[in-house]
KOLBA-772815 format. One line per 4 residues: number of its first residue (from 1); their letters; for each residue x, y, z of C-alpha. Coordinates in nm, 3 decimals. Example, Ala and Ser with C-alpha at 12.3 -4.5 7.8 and 13.67 -1.06 7.14 Angstrom:
// residues 2
1	AS	1.230/-0.450/0.780 | 1.367/-0.106/0.714 $
//
This chain:
// residues 400
1	XXXX	-0.001/-0.005/-0.001 | 0.279/0.253/0.082 | 0.451/0.156/-0.230 | 0.146/0.220/-0.439 $
5	XXXX	0.021/0.550/-0.288 | 0.365/0.706/-0.248 | 0.530/0.570/-0.560 | 0.636/0.864/-0.792 $
9	XXXX	0.539/0.638/-1.085 | 0.167/0.652/-0.969 | 0.191/1.030/-0.919 | 0.335/1.091/-1.262 $
13	XXXX	0.071/0.865/-1.420 | -0.193/1.112/-1.314 | 0.023/1.416/-1.386 | 0.156/1.300/-1.712 $
17	XXXX	0.469/1.508/-1.690 | 0.730/1.654/-1.457 | 0.616/2.010/-1.496 | 0.478/2.051/-1.158 $
21	XXXX	0.745/1.867/-0.962 | 0.878/2.116/-0.698 | 0.699/2.410/-0.869 | 0.697/2.711/-0.647 $
25	XXXX	0.689/3.082/-0.731 | 0.969/3.150/-0.479 | 1.208/2.901/-0.621 | 1.434/2.951/-0.921 $
29	XXXX	1.440/2.763/-1.236 | 1.771/2.590/-1.128 | 1.589/2.466/-0.814 | 1.309/2.339/-1.033 $
33	XXXX	1.551/2.148/-1.243 | 1.706/2.005/-0.939 | 1.377/1.876/-0.806 | 1.289/1.715/-1.133 $
37	XXXX	1.638/1.545/-1.141 | 1.583/1.407/-0.811 | 1.245/1.268/-0.904 | 1.413/1.094/-1.191 $
41	XXXX	1.669/0.946/-0.945 | 1.387/0.818/-0.724 | 1.213/0.658/-1.005 | 1.528/0.475/-1.110 $
45	XXXX	1.596/0.359/-0.764 | 1.243/0.241/-0.698 | 1.181/0.075/-1.037 | 1.535/-0.075/-1.085 $
49	XXXX	1.654/-0.129/-0.730 | 1.817/-0.456/-0.636 | 1.549/-0.535/-0.384 | 1.285/-0.513/-0.657 $
53	XXXX	1.479/-0.753/-0.873 | 1.529/-0.983/-0.590 | 1.158/-1.018/-0.517 | 1.083/-1.047/-0.895 $
57	XXXX	1.330/-1.335/-0.906 | 1.181/-1.503/-0.600 | 0.834/-1.492/-0.757 | 0.974/-1.623/-1.088 $
61	XXXX	1.130/-1.909/-0.910 | 0.808/-2.000/-0.727 | 0.622/-1.995/-1.061 | 0.877/-2.209/-1.229 $
65	XXXX	0.873/-2.450/-0.937 | 0.491/-2.500/-0.960 | 0.515/-2.542/-1.336 | 0.783/-2.803/-1.296 $
69	XXXX	0.589/-3.002/-1.034 | 0.273/-2.986/-1.265 | 0.480/-3.131/-1.553 | 0.633/-3.398/-1.343 $
73	XXXX	0.280/-3.482/-1.204 | 0.150/-3.511/-1.558 | 0.436/-3.746/-1.648 | 0.366/-3.961/-1.349 $
77	XXXX	0.017/-4.007/-1.479 | 0.116/-4.105/-1.820 | 0.393/-4.338/-1.730 | 0.178/-4.618/-1.593 $
81	XXXX	0.238/-4.820/-1.278 | 0.405/-5.145/-1.396 | 0.422/-5.404/-1.122 | 0.579/-5.751/-1.119 $
85	XXXX	0.368/-6.060/-1.030 | 0.274/-6.075/-0.666 | 0.513/-6.303/-0.491 | 0.775/-6.349/-0.751 $
89	XXXX	1.033/-6.099/-0.639 | 1.131/-5.970/-0.295 | 1.310/-5.680/-0.128 | 1.418/-5.793/0.211 $
93	XXXX	1.437/-5.538/0.488 | 1.776/-5.362/0.512 | 2.008/-5.521/0.764 | 2.100/-5.188/0.919 $
97	XXXX	1.869/-4.983/1.127 | 1.531/-4.935/0.913 | 1.295/-4.645/0.947 | 1.125/-4.679/1.277 $
101	XXXX	0.787/-4.629/1.110 | 0.828/-4.911/0.854 | 0.580/-5.115/1.066 | 0.422/-4.847/1.279 $
105	XXXX	0.074/-4.868/1.141 | -0.194/-5.133/1.086 | -0.395/-5.189/0.791 | -0.567/-5.536/0.720 $
109	XXXX	-0.362/-5.656/1.010 | -0.046/-5.621/0.795 | 0.174/-5.396/1.012 | 0.488/-5.479/0.804 $
113	XXXX	0.338/-5.343/0.481 | 0.119/-5.069/0.592 | 0.338/-4.775/0.512 | 0.412/-4.888/0.159 $
117	XXXX	0.036/-4.969/0.120 | -0.063/-4.619/0.194 | 0.215/-4.491/-0.036 | 0.096/-4.727/-0.310 $
121	XXXX	-0.257/-4.593/-0.272 | -0.139/-4.231/-0.299 | 0.048/-4.314/-0.620 | -0.225/-4.531/-0.777 $
125	XXXX	-0.478/-4.247/-0.768 | -0.283/-4.055/-1.032 | -0.391/-4.335/-1.284 | -0.715/-4.384/-1.472 $
129	XXXX	-0.985/-4.564/-1.291 | -0.939/-4.872/-1.516 | -0.569/-4.883/-1.432 | -0.641/-4.815/-1.059 $
133	XXXX	-0.865/-5.128/-1.030 | -0.625/-5.345/-1.205 | -0.321/-5.225/-1.002 | -0.532/-5.272/-0.674 $
137	XXXX	-0.581/-5.632/-0.769 | -0.215/-5.679/-0.838 | -0.108/-5.525/-0.519 | -0.345/-5.658/-0.259 $
141	XXXX	-0.480/-5.966/-0.449 | -0.798/-6.004/-0.657 | -1.105/-5.851/-0.498 | -0.941/-5.756/-0.169 $
145	XXXX	-0.964/-5.374/-0.226 | -1.250/-5.210/-0.406 | -1.282/-4.855/-0.525 | -1.617/-4.740/-0.393 $
149	XXXX	-1.751/-4.505/-0.650 | -2.114/-4.514/-0.520 | -2.034/-4.340/-0.195 | -1.870/-4.068/-0.363 $
153	XXXX	-2.142/-4.014/-0.607 | -2.403/-4.022/-0.336 | -2.212/-3.764/-0.142 | -2.154/-3.528/-0.432 $
157	XXXX	-2.529/-3.523/-0.498 | -2.589/-3.369/-0.167 | -2.349/-3.082/-0.251 | -2.360/-2.779/-0.462 $
161	XXXX	-2.008/-2.726/-0.566 | -1.862/-2.532/-0.862 | -1.696/-2.765/-1.101 | -1.344/-2.602/-1.038 $
165	XXXX	-1.384/-2.705/-0.672 | -1.442/-3.065/-0.742 | -1.159/-3.230/-0.540 | -0.991/-3.542/-0.691 $
169	XXXX	-1.020/-3.823/-0.450 | -1.128/-4.184/-0.419 | -1.261/-4.416/-0.155 | -1.110/-4.769/-0.125 $
173	XXXX	-1.298/-5.015/0.093 | -1.146/-5.346/0.221 | -1.484/-5.516/0.288 | -1.618/-5.386/0.600 $
177	XXXX	-1.290/-5.369/0.788 | -1.112/-5.079/0.660 | -1.200/-4.758/0.459 | -0.919/-4.544/0.318 $
181	XXXX	-0.985/-4.204/0.151 | -0.713/-4.099/-0.095 | -0.673/-3.744/-0.212 | -0.486/-3.675/-0.535 $
185	XXXX	-0.223/-3.419/-0.552 | -0.304/-3.080/-0.702 | -0.325/-3.100/-1.080 | -0.538/-2.798/-1.202 $
189	XXXX	-0.441/-2.427/-1.202 | -0.743/-2.357/-0.983 | -0.634/-2.601/-0.722 | -0.281/-2.445/-0.711 $
193	XXXX	-0.440/-2.103/-0.646 | -0.663/-2.239/-0.369 | -0.370/-2.421/-0.212 | -0.156/-2.120/-0.243 $
197	XXXX	-0.407/-1.930/-0.040 | -0.353/-2.178/0.244 | 0.019/-2.220/0.236 | 0.167/-1.904/0.071 $
201	XXXX	0.162/-1.693/0.392 | 0.356/-1.936/0.592 | 0.589/-2.002/0.287 | 0.666/-1.625/0.262 $
205	XXXX	0.717/-1.593/0.635 | 0.950/-1.883/0.650 | 1.141/-1.734/0.358 | 1.194/-1.400/0.547 $
209	XXXX	1.266/-1.588/0.867 | 1.563/-1.769/0.711 | 1.728/-1.433/0.633 | 1.675/-1.289/0.986 $
213	XXXX	1.941/-1.342/1.261 | 1.795/-1.589/1.515 | 1.489/-1.623/1.301 | 1.387/-1.944/1.480 $
217	XXXX	1.299/-1.743/1.781 | 0.988/-1.610/1.602 | 0.841/-1.957/1.588 | 0.613/-1.935/1.892 $
221	XXXX	0.434/-1.641/1.736 | 0.401/-1.746/1.369 | 0.072/-1.931/1.418 | -0.087/-1.599/1.546 $
225	XXXX	0.080/-1.400/1.264 | -0.080/-1.644/1.007 | -0.406/-1.623/1.180 | -0.394/-1.248/1.163 $
229	XXXX	-0.301/-1.254/0.785 | -0.610/-1.462/0.714 | -0.860/-1.282/0.928 | -0.973/-1.035/0.661 $
233	XXXX	-1.059/-1.302/0.406 | -1.136/-1.598/0.639 | -1.498/-1.650/0.508 | -1.373/-1.664/0.137 $
237	XXXX	-1.085/-1.905/0.230 | -1.346/-2.129/0.407 | -1.577/-2.129/0.109 | -1.308/-2.211/-0.156 $
241	XXXX	-1.077/-2.431/0.038 | -1.064/-2.794/-0.095 | -1.046/-2.934/0.267 | -1.416/-2.842/0.328 $
245	XXXX	-1.531/-3.087/0.070 | -1.304/-3.372/0.203 | -1.418/-3.297/0.560 | -1.779/-3.330/0.445 $
249	XXXX	-1.702/-3.677/0.293 | -1.548/-3.811/0.605 | -1.853/-3.704/0.802 | -2.081/-3.842/0.531 $
253	XXXX	-1.901/-4.183/0.545 | -1.926/-4.193/0.931 | -2.297/-4.150/0.899 | -2.343/-4.423/0.614 $
257	XXXX	-2.434/-4.770/0.737 | -2.202/-5.055/0.624 | -1.868/-4.872/0.710 | -1.658/-4.949/1.007 $
261	XXXX	-1.671/-4.613/1.170 | -1.353/-4.689/1.381 | -1.137/-4.779/1.086 | -1.160/-4.480/0.850 $
265	XXXX	-0.816/-4.308/0.757 | -0.715/-4.076/0.481 | -0.397/-4.036/0.287 | -0.238/-3.824/-0.002 $
269	XXXX	0.071/-3.727/-0.177 | 0.214/-3.366/-0.220 | -0.062/-3.106/-0.181 | -0.313/-3.384/-0.158 $
273	XXXX	-0.129/-3.501/0.148 | -0.159/-3.149/0.294 | -0.533/-3.154/0.248 | -0.527/-3.503/0.403 $
277	XXXX	-0.355/-3.363/0.715 | -0.615/-3.078/0.754 | -0.898/-3.321/0.703 | -0.758/-3.559/0.953 $
281	XXXX	-0.716/-3.292/1.213 | -1.072/-3.166/1.164 | -1.247/-3.493/1.169 | -1.023/-3.680/1.424 $
285	XXXX	-0.909/-3.961/1.191 | -0.568/-4.089/1.125 | -0.410/-3.910/0.836 | -0.083/-4.024/0.647 $
289	XXXX	0.074/-3.779/0.424 | 0.366/-3.829/0.166 | 0.576/-3.521/0.080 | 0.290/-3.292/0.190 $
293	XXXX	0.311/-2.939/0.333 | 0.255/-2.925/0.706 | 0.006/-2.742/0.920 | 0.149/-2.667/1.261 $
297	XXXX	0.201/-2.294/1.211 | -0.114/-2.249/1.001 | -0.344/-2.443/1.238 | -0.515/-2.126/1.374 $
301	XXXX	-0.608/-2.002/1.016 | -0.845/-2.279/0.969 | -1.213/-2.296/1.057 | -1.249/-2.458/1.302 $
305	XXXX	-0.900/-2.412/1.449 | -0.694/-2.734/1.443 | -0.612/-2.888/1.785 | -0.250/-2.930/1.863 $
309	XXXX	-0.295/-3.250/2.047 | -0.472/-3.399/1.748 | -0.190/-3.283/1.511 | 0.067/-3.456/1.727 $
313	XXXX	-0.128/-3.776/1.784 | -0.315/-3.855/1.454 | -0.122/-3.695/1.173 | 0.181/-3.847/1.018 $
317	XXXX	0.399/-3.701/0.736 | 0.680/-3.862/0.527 | 0.947/-3.601/0.454 | 1.166/-3.697/0.170 $
321	XXXX	1.524/-3.558/0.155 | 1.571/-3.250/-0.049 | 1.212/-3.213/-0.099 | 1.065/-2.847/-0.099 $
325	XXXX	0.690/-2.898/-0.055 | 0.722/-3.096/0.281 | 0.949/-2.818/0.421 | 0.661/-2.569/0.407 $
329	XXXX	0.518/-2.503/0.762 | 0.632/-2.707/1.049 | 0.537/-3.077/1.100 | 0.398/-3.217/1.412 $
333	XXXX	0.565/-3.487/1.624 | 0.486/-3.793/1.408 | 0.706/-3.770/1.104 | 0.958/-3.981/0.925 $
337	XXXX	1.251/-3.850/0.709 | 1.359/-4.071/0.422 | 1.647/-4.074/0.191 | 1.644/-3.985/-0.177 $
341	XXXX	1.852/-4.142/-0.438 | 1.794/-3.916/-0.729 | 2.058/-3.685/-0.862 | 2.090/-3.353/-0.674 $
345	XXXX	2.038/-3.176/-0.999 | 1.696/-3.342/-1.055 | 1.479/-3.049/-0.920 | 1.165/-3.214/-0.780 $
349	XXXX	1.277/-3.558/-0.823 | 1.274/-3.635/-0.446 | 0.902/-3.519/-0.448 | 0.779/-3.764/-0.695 $
353	XXXX	0.553/-4.048/-0.570 | 0.734/-4.340/-0.735 | 1.072/-4.227/-0.582 | 0.909/-4.232/-0.235 $
357	XXXX	0.747/-4.577/-0.301 | 1.062/-4.730/-0.411 | 1.264/-4.596/-0.127 | 1.012/-4.729/0.127 $
361	XXXX	0.993/-5.068/-0.044 | 1.379/-5.114/-0.058 | 1.447/-4.996/0.295 | 1.144/-5.136/0.474 $
365	XXXX	1.106/-5.456/0.259 | 0.837/-5.546/0.005 | 0.715/-5.875/0.179 | 0.436/-6.013/-0.028 $
369	XXXX	0.373/-5.689/-0.240 | 0.473/-5.663/-0.607 | 0.783/-5.468/-0.704 | 0.747/-5.140/-0.904 $
373	XXXX	0.963/-5.182/-1.228 | 1.066/-4.827/-1.213 | 1.263/-4.894/-0.905 | 1.512/-5.095/-1.101 $
377	XXXX	1.467/-4.968/-1.457 | 1.458/-4.588/-1.385 | 1.561/-4.515/-1.035 | 1.872/-4.726/-0.995 $
381	XXXX	1.773/-4.947/-0.703 | 1.922/-5.302/-0.700 | 1.733/-5.584/-0.844 | 1.509/-5.760/-0.604 $
385	XXXX	1.554/-6.132/-0.507 | 1.360/-6.365/-0.722 | 1.163/-6.615/-0.500 | 0.942/-6.770/-0.774 $
389	XXXX	0.831/-6.747/-1.144 | 1.016/-6.820/-1.451 | 1.092/-6.476/-1.583 | 1.383/-6.248/-1.449 $
393	XXXX	1.310/-5.896/-1.339 | 1.445/-5.772/-1.668 | 1.207/-5.987/-1.868 | 0.909/-5.896/-1.660 $
397	XXXX	0.985/-5.526/-1.688 | 1.056/-5.532/-2.056 | 1.418/-5.427/-2.037 | 1.557/-5.738/-2.241 $
//
C-alpha cells in the first residue's frame, strides 16, 4: 500500500509529466530542475532497485517450481504403474537400522506393509480408473480392495459445488474392515491457486525468517501471525478451500451404514497430503501424508482451529530428503524423514511418488507386495531377489 500510494510512478501517471514537480513561485528555475532530477533518480531507484529485482526473481522461481511439479505430475500419470507378479520378487528389509515407522501402522492386520500400502494408494490415484482397479488387484490380491465410487457419487449429489472446486479423491474399501480415503495431488491451475491461499503466507514468512538473525526465535508467534493474515478473508478461504469438501466426505461416510466407523483413515501425496492432514485434524481420523506441506504454524487459520494434540497424535507426514513442498510450515511430532537417491540436479525428483514408494519398499522390505519396475529400470535401485516365477526382473519389466 505504501509503495502504491507514494510511488512517484503513480503520481506521474496522473500528472502525465514533470512540469509540476517542485514548482513554487519563490524557487528559481535551477531549483526546479534539481527537483525534477531528484524525482528521476527516485524513479530509477524504485523501479530498478536490487530489492525489486530480488523479489521478482523469487516470484519467478516460485512460478517455475509450480510449473515443474505440474509437468512431473502429468508425466507420473502417463507413465503407468508397472508391477511385477505378486510373490515373484522380494526386497528384504535392510540389515541396518530401518526407518522406525516401517511397521508403525496397521492396515488389514499387516503392520509390516502398511506404510508402503498407503504410499501405493497415494501413487495409484494418479492413474485412470481402469488402471487403478487393475493395480489394486495386483497389489492386494483379486477382490481385496475395491474403489467405492457409489459413496462418492451419493455424497456429491448432496453438495452444490462449482466444477473447479471438485476435489480429486477416491474411497477404497477393504470389505467392512477398513476404509481409506485417498486425495490426489494438485493437478489443475485452480487447485494451485486455492492451495496457495492456504500455504503461501507461511511460505513467505519462513522465507523471510531464514534471512533474519536468530529467526527461529519467532516460531512461537508464527501461528498467530498467520491467523492475523487470514482474518480479513477468512470467510472466502473457508468457502473455496478444498478441505471443506473432504471434511464433509469423512462425516458423510461416518453416518453411512455398512462402514466400520472406527477404521477410517485418509492419505495423499504432495498437496493432496496437505489436504489429508487438515481433514484428519478436523475430523479426528488418522491421516498419512507423503511429501505434503505441514500445518502446525497454520493451524489457527483454519475454521475450526486445528487442535495441537490432534496434530501430534493422529497426523503423520513422510518427509523426503531435499523435498521443497514438505518443508513448508512445521510438522507435528509424528514424522519420518527418508533418503532420496535421485541426482541432486533433478529438481523435484525427491518429491515424485514413485521415488518415495521405491525408497520405502527397498528400505522397509516389500514382503508379499509386487515390485514397481521403475525402482530398477529408472531409479537405480538394486534388483530384488527372485523367489518364484520363470521370468527374470528384466524380462518382466521389458528391459531385455
